[in-house]
ZAMARGU-4260 file (C-alpha; in steps of 0.2 Angstrom, whole numbers, plus 5000, padded with zeros to 4 digits):
<rodrens>
0) 5480/5557/5480 | 5475/5542/5489 | 5485/5547/5504 | 5477/5565/5504 | 5460/5556/5504
5) 5464/5545/5519 | 5470/5560/5529 | 5456/5571/5525 | 5443/5557/5529 | 5451/5555/5546
10) 5451/5574/5550 | 5433/5576/5544 | 5425/5562/5553 | 5423/5566/5572 | 5413/5550/5573
15) 5429/5540/5572 | 5432/5536/5590 | 5450/5529/5589 | 5465/5534/5600 | 5465/5553/5601
20) 5481/5556/5612 | 5497/5559/5602 | 5508/5544/5599 | 5525/5543/5607 | 5539/5530/5606
25) 5551/5537/5619 | 5540/5539/5634 | 5552/5527/5643 | 5564/5541/5644 | 5550/5553/5651
30) 5536/5544/5659 | 5528/5561/5663 | 5521/5559/5646 | 5510/5545/5651 | 5508/5547/5670
35) 5506/5563/5680 | 5512/5554/5696 | 5530/5554/5689 | 5531/5572/5691 | 5544/5578/5704
40) 5547/5560/5709 | 5566/5563/5711 | 5579/5576/5716 | 5580/5583/5698 | 5571/5598/5691
45) 5570/5593/5672 | 5564/5603/5657 | 5561/5593/5641 | 5556/5597/5623 | 5550/5584/5611
50) 5546/5584/5592 | 5537/5570/5583 | 5533/5568/5564 | 5522/5553/5561 | 5518/5545/5544
55) 5531/5556/5536 | 5528/5558/5517 | 5509/5559/5518 | 5501/5576/5516 | 5493/5582/5533
60) 5503/5569/5543 | 5502/5570/5562 | 5515/5582/5569 | 5517/5584/5588 | 5527/5597/5598
65) 5528/5595/5617 | 5536/5605/5631 | 5536/5600/5649 | 5544/5604/5666 | 5543/5596/5683
70) 5552/5597/5699 | 5550/5591/5717 | 5545/5601/5733 | 5556/5589/5744 | 5551/5595/5761
75) 5533/5592/5757 | 5536/5575/5748 | 5527/5583/5733 | 5530/5587/5715 | 5524/5600/5702
80) 5525/5602/5684 | 5518/5610/5668 | 5515/5602/5651 | 5510/5609/5634 | 5506/5598/5619
85) 5502/5604/5602 | 5496/5590/5590 | 5491/5593/5572 | 5484/5581/5559 | 5477/5588/5543
90) 5466/5602/5546 | 5464/5598/5565 | 5475/5606/5578 | 5474/5600/5596 | 5482/5610/5610
95) 5483/5603/5628 | 5489/5614/5642 | 5490/5606/5660 | 5498/5608/5677 | 5503/5593/5687
100) 5503/5589/5706 | 5510/5574/5714 | 5513/5567/5731 | 5526/5554/5736 | 5527/5542/5751
105) 5537/5527/5756 | 5527/5511/5754 | 5532/5493/5754 | 5550/5496/5753 | 5549/5508/5738
110) 5541/5524/5733 | 5522/5526/5729 | 5517/5542/5720 | 5500/5549/5716 | 5497/5562/5703
115) 5484/5574/5697 | 5484/5583/5680 | 5470/5597/5678 | 5471/5607/5662 | 5462/5613/5646
120) 5460/5605/5629 | 5458/5616/5614 | 5453/5609/5597 | 5453/5619/5581 | 5447/5613/5564
125) 5452/5624/5549 | 5439/5620/5536 | 5444/5634/5524 | 5460/5624/5520 | 5451/5609/5514
130) 5453/5605/5495 | 5436/5600/5490 | 5432/5589/5475 | 5415/5598/5473 | 5409/5615/5479
135) 5393/5619/5488 | 5392/5606/5501 | 5382/5614/5515 | 5387/5601/5528 | 5405/5608/5528
140) 5407/5624/5538 | 5414/5639/5528 | 5425/5645/5543 | 5437/5639/5556 | 5429/5631/5571
145) 5436/5629/5588 | 5431/5623/5605 | 5440/5624/5622 | 5435/5612/5636 | 5441/5607/5654
150) 5452/5592/5656 | 5457/5581/5670 | 5469/5566/5672 | 5477/5555/5686 | 5490/5542/5689
155) 5498/5531/5702 | 5517/5526/5700 | 5526/5513/5711 | 5545/5510/5710 | 5556/5499/5721
160) 5574/5498/5717 | 5575/5494/5699 | 5557/5489/5696 | 5542/5500/5692 | 5524/5499/5688
165) 5512/5513/5684 | 5493/5516/5680 | 5485/5532/5673 | 5469/5538/5665 | 5468/5553/5655
170) 5453/5564/5650 | 5442/5559/5664 | 5428/5572/5661 | 5423/5565/5644 | 5417/5583/5639
175) 5409/5586/5622 | 5417/5599/5610 | 5405/5613/5606 | 5406/5623/5590 | 5398/5638/5583
180) 5389/5629/5569 | 5373/5618/5571 | 5378/5606/5557 | 5395/5601/5566 | 5396/5583/5570
185) 5396/5579/5588 | 5413/5574/5596 | 5420/5572/5613 | 5437/5569/5622 | 5437/5551/5627
190) 5446/5543/5641 | 5463/5534/5638 | 5471/5522/5651 | 5489/5517/5652 | 5498/5503/5661
195) 5517/5502/5661 | 5528/5488/5669 | 5547/5487/5668 | 5563/5482/5677 | 5581/5486/5675
200) 5593/5471/5675 | 5612/5472/5678 | 5621/5462/5665 | 5639/5467/5670 | 5648/5481/5678
205) 5644/5493/5664 | 5630/5485/5655 | 5611/5484/5659 | 5595/5480/5650 | 5578/5487/5653
210) 5563/5477/5647 | 5546/5485/5648 | 5528/5484/5642 | 5515/5498/5640 | 5496/5493/5638
215) 5486/5507/5630 | 5467/5507/5631 | 5453/5518/5624 | 5435/5512/5625 | 5431/5512/5606
220) 5448/5506/5600 | 5458/5490/5601 | 5470/5488/5615 | 5487/5492/5609 | 5504/5485/5617
225) 5521/5492/5616 | 5535/5479/5620 | 5551/5488/5623 | 5569/5482/5627 | 5583/5495/5630
230) 5602/5491/5632 | 5612/5503/5642 | 5631/5506/5643 | 5638/5514/5658 | 5622/5524/5660
235) 5628/5536/5646 | 5622/5527/5630 | 5606/5518/5627 | 5599/5509/5612 | 5583/5500/5611
240) 5569/5492/5600 | 5550/5494/5602 | 5536/5484/5594 | 5519/5493/5594 | 5506/5480/5589
245) 5497/5484/5573 | 5507/5499/5569 | 5526/5500/5570 | 5544/5494/5575 | 5554/5508/5582
250) 5573/5510/5585 | 5578/5521/5599 | 5595/5529/5604 | 5599/5540/5619 | 5615/5549/5623
255) 5620/5558/5639 | 5630/5572/5633 | 5634/5578/5650 | 5626/5574/5667 | 5613/5588/5664
260) 5610/5587/5645 | 5602/5572/5637 | 5597/5569/5619 | 5587/5554/5612 | 5580/5550/5594
265) 5568/5537/5588 | 5563/5531/5571 | 5547/5521/5568 | 5546/5509/5554 | 5528/5508/5549
270) 5522/5490/5547 | 5503/5493/5545 | 5494/5496/5528 | 5500/5514/5528 | 5518/5508/5525
275) 5514/5510/5506 | 5512/5529/5509 | 5523/5533/5524 | 5541/5533/5526 | 5540/5531/5545
280) 5541/5542/5560 | 5554/5553/5568 | 5555/5558/5586 | 5567/5569/5595 | 5569/5573/5614
285) 5581/5585/5622 | 5581/5586/5641 | 5590/5597/5653 | 5590/5594/5672 | 5597/5602/5687
290) 5601/5591/5702 | 5594/5597/5718 | 5600/5592/5736 | 5593/5575/5741 | 5576/5574/5749
295) 5575/5571/5768 | 5572/5553/5766 | 5574/5542/5751 | 5573/5524/5745 | 5585/5515/5734
300) 5578/5520/5717 | 5588/5519/5700 | 5592/5536/5694 | 5588/5532/5676 | 5569/5533/5681
305) 5570/5551/5685 | 5581/5559/5671
</rodrens>
């Protein structure tokens, strides 16, 4: 019962300005999730599907489904992509659909990419599904409410040999959601900023290790850090661990079934106070890529960054 109360409270209170974007553990295997500049930054056309269930075991727990595709336009040094994210928590359902455009140029011995991500963001709140402890509360709408607003994000991404750094900002417009009822609490889509830094170090002929850090910032929430270390064997198998401050420790596993087909799985061990009610989080990624002819000119970039 207490778990139901926690989820319902989060869903109803649009005045809780915490992080609104979905949580991911395996963005290091698909950086397009956190930076539009990554789209089309290689000679691979890649389609990816992702499933994530967070706080499993709790009624109304967050559930996220993501589909994205990106590819280069090599003669133009550009990239294009499309992304669809469906994120549900309790009675609230968020749908984000966006297209991505990127431009890539040689810079300081590496590649500098700039990306733009326009789209729309839909929020639907299914009030009739609420289980109320008392009837007749006029502050709660009797019908489902929904609102669709424009969205815009951007990013920069630089990679040189086996080092990379990226910065991005999502939901620049900060638009308010507008609903049909006058007693609906005001809510808006707040900007989120991401900074990622990492490097791949060769340990031996077949072994390499990739440490990285992701800094996440949303104005009304605490800065959150993800500390990652992933060990690779022969560029076919990868296993890693991630520590997310104040939230979870995640174990990651990636397998290249073929050169084109890759599968990855992560399990989050909840370390916050929600651990009493949650059995953790599951995340699955399936990617399929088609290698295109090499671009007219290219820098020495580690292939793992692309696909």
